[in-house]
N, C-alpha and C positions, 0 to 999 in steps of 0.2 A: 504494500502500498505505500499511496506518495500523497506528500501535501501538492495542494492545489497548482503552486507557483512550480511545480515538478521537482520541489524539493525534499529528500528523506524526510516522514513525519517524524519520527523519534527528536531527530535533532531541532527542528523547528518547533516541536514542541517546548524541548530545552530552553532554547533563548526567549520563548514566551513566557516561560517561567521564570527565569532570570532578569528579566525586567522589573523594573517596581511595579508594586501591584499586581505581577503576569500572574500572582496563586489565588487570584481573588477568585475569579469565573470558575475554574476545578473546584476550589471550596463550596464555592456556592450550590454547584452541580451537585457535588459527595452530600453536600446539607439536605440538599432537595429531595434524591433519592433516599436518603434515611428517613425523612419525613413520610414518602409517601409511603415508602414499606411498616413502619409503624403505623399511617393511618388505615391500611388495608390487611393487618395482623388479624387472622380470620381465628374464632372461636371453634372448639369441636363441633361439629355434623354441618359447619358455615362455607359456604363456598364462596369463592371472589366476587362473582356478581351479587349474594346478600349483601357486603361487606360494601362493596363499590356503589349499591345499590344504599346502603343505610346510612354511608357518608354524604352522600349526593343530597339524601334529604336531612340530613343535620345542617347542612347546609343553611338549605333554606328558612327550617324552624327546629332550634333547639332546643322544644319539649322533648315530653317522653316519645320515641319513636317505636313501631313497633311493625316490625315484617313478618306479612304471613305466606308460607309453604305449604306447599301437599305433604303430609308422612307418609304416604305410599306412592308409589307408580302407577296403581292399576286402581281401576273402578272400585267401589264398596260392597259392590254387589258379589263380586268374588271373595270376598271374606264369608264365612259361616255365623251363623247368629253367634256362637260358641265364642267365637274366636272377637268377635266385637265384644263380647262381654266382659271376655280376658281384659281386651283395653280398655273398657269403661272403669272396671272393677279397680284397675292399675292407678288409672288417671284420677279416679274419684277420690280414690284413699289418701294419694301424695300430694292433692291440692284443697280437701275438707278439713280445716279443726273439728276436732271430736271434743275438745277438753279445752281448758282455759289457765291461767296461773294468774292469781294475785297479786303477787310480786315475780318481777321478773325483769332483770338485767343485761344486758348485751356486753360482752368481751370481746374486744378486738377489733381488727378490722382497719381497713386503709384508704383513704379518702380519695378515688379519682374525679381526674375532673374534664369539665368539658371544654371547644374550642376557645370561649374566652378566659382558659384558666380559672371559672369557678368552681368552687368542688359543688359536688352535685350528688355522685352516689357513694355511700361506703359500702364493700366489701370485706368481704371474710372475717366477718364477725359474727359471734354462733348465742345466739339465746339462752341464761339459766336461769331455771325457774328456781325462786329461792322462798318457795311455801313452806311451811310450816313440817310434813310430812316430811319432807327430803333432807338427810342430814348433811347436804351441802349447805345448809344456813346455819347448821349448829357449830360456832368455831370448837364448840367442847369436842366436837367427833373428828376424827378422822377423815381427809380427804381425800382420795386419789382419782384424778384424770388420766384418762389415753385419748390422744391426738393423732392423727391418724391424717397425714397429709400437711405438709408445712410450705413446699415451695417457695421457701425462702422469706414466709409471713410468719415470725414468732409472732404477733402481737395477741392473737388470744392467747398460746403456750405460757408467756410471758404475766399477760393478764391474770391468768387461773394460778399461777405460782405466787405472784404476789399477792392473791385473795386468799394466801396461804395453805394450796392443795398441791400434794405431792402430783408433779406434772410429768408423763412421757410421753416423748413426741414421736412420732416413727414418721419416715418416709428415705426410700433405697434412692430417691430421683436425684437427690440436690448433691451427691458427693459425700466427702470427709468433713466431718462438723466437730466440734468437741463434743466428746461426751457429758458435757455438765455445763449449763451455760449459767452464764454470772445470775440470771433468774433466780436458778434454780432446776431451770426444766434439763430432764435426762433426753439425751437424743441418742436413737436408735437405728441403724439404719437397714432396715425392713420395711416390705410391706404386708399388707393385708390379702389373704385369696381363703380358698375353699380345703384347700389343702399347702404340707410344707413342699416347697418346688423353688430350683432357681429359674425363673421366668428367662426368655429370648433376650430380654435386655442384658442379663447376667445377675439380675436381682435378686435378694436373698428374698423369699416371700414365705409366711410363717400364718396357718392360722391363730384366732384371738384365743383357742385355749392355749398354743404353742406359746406366744406370749404371756399367759400368764403363770405359765410353768417357768419357762427363763427368768421372770421377775421376783418370783416366789410371792405373788400372788394367787396362786388360787386356792390357797387357807384361807382368803378372808372373806366371811361371809357377804360384803357389799364395796362397792364401789360405786362412785359418785355420777361420773360423767365419761362419755364414750363420745368423742370427737370424729366425725368421719368424713373426708374431705378427698379422696382416692379416686376418682375419675374412674367411679363402675364397680369399683371392687366390692362395696358394700352390700351389693344385691350376691356374691360370691359367699361372704359371709353370714350374710342373713341364710342362705341356701345351706350352708356348712351346719350354723348351727340350730336350725329349725327342721330339716329334714333327712340329713346325713347320718345322724345317731351314732357320729362319733365325739369324743369327750365329755365334758360333762358340764355342756350349754353353760359356757362362761357368761353369754348376752346374760341369763338372769341373772347375773350378780349386780348389774347395773340398776342405777334411777333414769338416767336420764342418757337419751342421745340425741346430740347434735350433727346433722349429717346435711351434704348437699348431693341429693340423689339424682341421676343421667339417667336418662331415659331414652329410648334413641329412636330414631326416624326408620324411611323405608322398609316398614311394619309389616310388607308382603314377605319381605326373608326375616324378620325379627319375631315369627310368631311363639318359636319355642320361648323366647324372652318373655315377652309380652304373659305368656300362660303362667310361668316362672313366677315371675311379682307377684301377680294376682295371687297365687298360690301364698305368696309369702305374705303381702297384703293380709290376705285372710286369716294366716296362723298369729300372725304379730296380733291383731284384734283379741281374738281369742285367749292370748297371753295377755293380754289387760294392755297391751300398749296404747296408746291414746297421741293423738297428734295435737299439740298445744300452740304449734305453729306454723303455719303453710303461708310459706310465700315465693310465687319464682325467682328464681337467680335474677340478681341486678344487671348483672354485666352483659347478659347477653339477651340480644333483643329480637329474637327470631322465633317466632312462634310456628305453630305447625297444625294442620287439619287430619285428622286421625276418623277411621272409620270406626263408625259407634257412638262418635262426640259429636255433641251440636256446636261447640265453638272452638276457635282455636285451641290451642294449649303451649306452654312452653316443654323445652326438654330438659330442664333443668332446675330443682324445686330445694331450696334453705329449709328445713324441716326441724324441729323440736318434737320430740318424741319421752314421753315421760307415761312410768308404771305405778302409778297411785294405788294397786291392789298390791303390787309388789311392796313400794315403800311404807304404806299401813300396816302388811302382817310383819313386817323388818322390825316397826316400832314396839310388838306387843310380844 
């Protein structure tokens, strides 16, 4: 390749950069490229077209914007009544409050800004129920918290440690970290799954039972809070605890679960997933787990139309699950 004047391109670039201020145009081009790449960053399940349309809409309207897409590529008539019922059961459970907390606090979270750098969205925070039947509200009682999914946001974990809890954070995706943070949080580079294994990324995965045994908590009658933000592995853990008949039902020990649940689009290919999720939600309800808070995840603006549902729904929800039945039984 040659420059317009017939000179080699690289020497021409060097001479231009050597001039006073000649570096400005390349620097501005790189800065513009970085800004565009950040503006078009994709969320899970989102296409480049979705993100581009969202950004163009935000330029016209800085208020709340939601993009609606199809959650299936085939007509609704190709889904059976049972399949539609499974989808409806799963989304009704994750999207409906069935109880409430008289006293509730939010721990952690980071503020995200709009194009005018005005703080608008708080993400990464987790609700905690402080009602009297839960021992987390009693400073005389021990408090143990398991937090799965850090992704370099330690605000919840550090906040719970400052609240007086023994906090154990788990995340195999963020590399080497100090085993103990200044706040007192204990870090473990392992993930959560349906069985113990090393996954395709080379990450160590443990069941919830295994984590309790390794940390010496399997003898405790009660743990106060389980945070799950593990990109879909929450359903693997629920399936292992509720249906596999393996372990000592570690989930039974927790009073509360703060979870970001991840649903899936392409329903025609994911019916096994939705049937499993419907069974999980029914079983959780039977065991006394109630939804004290159900809100769509704030930073993902794409909602989807699914067979069997009257309105579009998001793929991710932030939930607070509480088990008053177990908490009251443990108090007596």
